[in-house]
C-alpha angles and dihedrals in degrees: 000000000000141000135214126257132179117218149151116260131191111210103179142007109273093021131114131253111270119204112220143165108253138193112238121200121228115260114272129206111325092004134118136201114228125201096215114218102175138006130194114233097231124187089235090072089053088056085070088061097045095039092235088132113042111232137161108257145248099052136166103237131228135071105171101083149142132193148118130297104251101177138354131214127223117298097021108150104159100061144028137204109281096029116135112231146181116215120242110216087201116052124234109206092175095216110065121098092261097049089047088058094049096258100118089156090077097039111163092234089068091075116115096017093136089080091057094224127125123258090270090059096249129117126235095206126062138171120255087261091055102257109147116242125193126224131231107264087350088291118081101195090177082080122079090229130028140171120222142152118283085240088071100054126072122198114239135184114281094231096065114100113244095230089058097041095055091060092062092056092074125345100040096045091042094051097039093047094045087064102035099035103019105041092026095225113201133187114288093018126140106227129183121207112198109202119016105202125118094317103029094051087063092049084058090053091046094051091047092050092047089059104254110171092211122030107186115196117201120194133134091221112089093206091057092048091052092050091047090057088053092051104048110298116127095197136016133199137174096236143009090253091056092047097049099077089059093042092052090046093061098037100052088255093302103114134240120323088229144353134206119206108207106152120141096251119009134201132196094257093059091050089051090050091054089046090055091050097062128081132241108303088014122148130225113198114198115203099156124103121228137170113291095259119136122231137088109178100219125138114251087210090057090046092054108032092044092041092225124174126225116182141165118233124204119194087346088293084280129149109234098210091052107028102043092061091039093054091047088053088054088053092050091051094050098249097109123051113218108146088058092059093063107093099171140355121224137193119234091258089058095057095112090049089053092058093047086056092049093052089048089057093242098126138059086191130345116206126208112217115202120223114214 
């Protein structure tokens, strides 16, 4: 048996999103069907269009979603029909060596996700003619229905709006965790956030919540700098060079305690610039995705004699089953701003317009609202 879904598909690098009617398989063992209500329009999905992240195309886009469990397959134990959920773009099997150590963000079952097929090698989406189509991160939240593993859906409270809940499934957790877990922000720190879009703006919130005395937002877009100051930044500058006189003035010339690199597409030089902006024993946490080109021009001498730290951060080094509900609890208690992140809501047919707006620097986060 199968059902019908309507979703946005990217067929080739450099193309546009095409909205099509799709065939959706019934959930198999351990799988659930989600009626998707809202999806964040994350920059990572745009990487499919630009080719910055190699993937097997075509793919149904979207990985930052929230909705309702519509059906369950055999053996599902975590969820039930009617549960409200946020999607987890990284699975959490709960039993591999990484999950057992509290590192769900590098769960072994996440391997091979670039093809968009399930662990058994088959797709859950297909064209009307029967051609299999993969799904971004084995999800595909740009469709109004999807089938995924129960390991990629996290139950949330029923009173949380779907357009808010979807943000926590990627951008918010990634940004928040990049500051709190990745850069290890502590009270009284001076922290620099390089890039304050949909991820970086939440690194600002995370650094503020962790007690940083100075949260320095760096972004060339004035609108984003203004919003960063509303959401926890103490200072905002257009570039690292412009920010450094202030940073040095409050750190006895030493440099920032930590930096988060959260620009849309990163290169080695920007990472090196952030590396040069932190003090001895300082940490640079890189959450941005860039093309798979080697080369970060940092001095090995500076790395060693200043004992600096350079680390990659995936999903903010968060654990979906714990941190998605926890961040939503912060939202409900007023300690995390989520409504303020949503710049504009779009219909599915406006998905290409949404990414034009993103590239123009008009949005902190656009949200796609599905019509059923």
